[in-house]
N, C-alpha and C positions, 0 to 999 in steps of 0.2 A: 458431389465432390469427395474425393478420397481424403482420409485423414492426413496423408502425406502432403497433398495439395493444400489442404486447409492449414497445415503447419507452416508451409512455405508462405502462404498468404498472410498469416499472422506475423511471421518473422519479418516480412516486408513492411509491416505497419508498426513495428515495435523497435525499441532500443534497449540495450542492456546497460544498467547502471549498477554501481557498487557503492554502498553506504557503509561507513565505519560506525562502530558502537557509539551511541550518543548523538549521532548526526540527526538531522530532521528531514524526514521525507515530505511531510506536509504538516501544516499547523491548523489549529482551529480557525475557522472563518476564512481560510484561503479559498480561492475559486476551486470548485470541484470539477476538474477537467480530465483526469486520467484514472485509469484502472491499473493495478499492479499485480504481478505474479511473482511470488517469492521463490527463488531458486534454491537458496541455502540460508541458514541462520534462522533467527526468529525476529519478529517485529512486534513491538508493544503498541497497541491501540489504546489510547486513553483520552480523557478529558479532565478539565478542572472543575471540581465541585463548587458549590456555593460558598463553602468555607475556605476555598483557595487551595485545597489539597487535591493531589492527582488521584483520579479514579481509573484503575486499569479495567478496560472494557473487554479486551481480548488479547491473546498472544497468538500471532499468526505463525504457522509452521511451513516448512518447505512444501511447495506444490499448491499452496492455498492462494486464493485471490483476495485482495483487499482494495479498498477505495471504490468498491463497486456501486456505491450509492450515486455516483456520478451518472451511471447508466439509467438510474431510476428518477432522474430529474433533480437531484440535489444540486443547488447552485453553489453553495459554499460548504466547506467541511464542518462537520459537527464534532469531529474528533481530531486527534493528532496522532502521527505515526512516527516511531523512532526504533531503529534497530537495537537489539540487545547484544549483538555481536556483528562482525563483518557479514554483510548480507547482499549478495548479488540479486538484483531485481530486474524483471523484464516488464 
């Protein structure tokens, strides 16, 4: 399959969403059902520590995939994802 055909196949299975700064893409313990590709902006991946404070695990940059643990059998999210600015996501 050519990369052009692969791109068309992926586009047929995906939707584009846009999240504003501070919105929630997914929360801790939500069902892990989707994988995301960041088109623009940045996404903060974090969790809450035992002391109740937020722990930033990663900052996702454009072109990066996140939420991929759903492909590896994760049933529920172990982190939360929030945009740090307007962020279109596929």
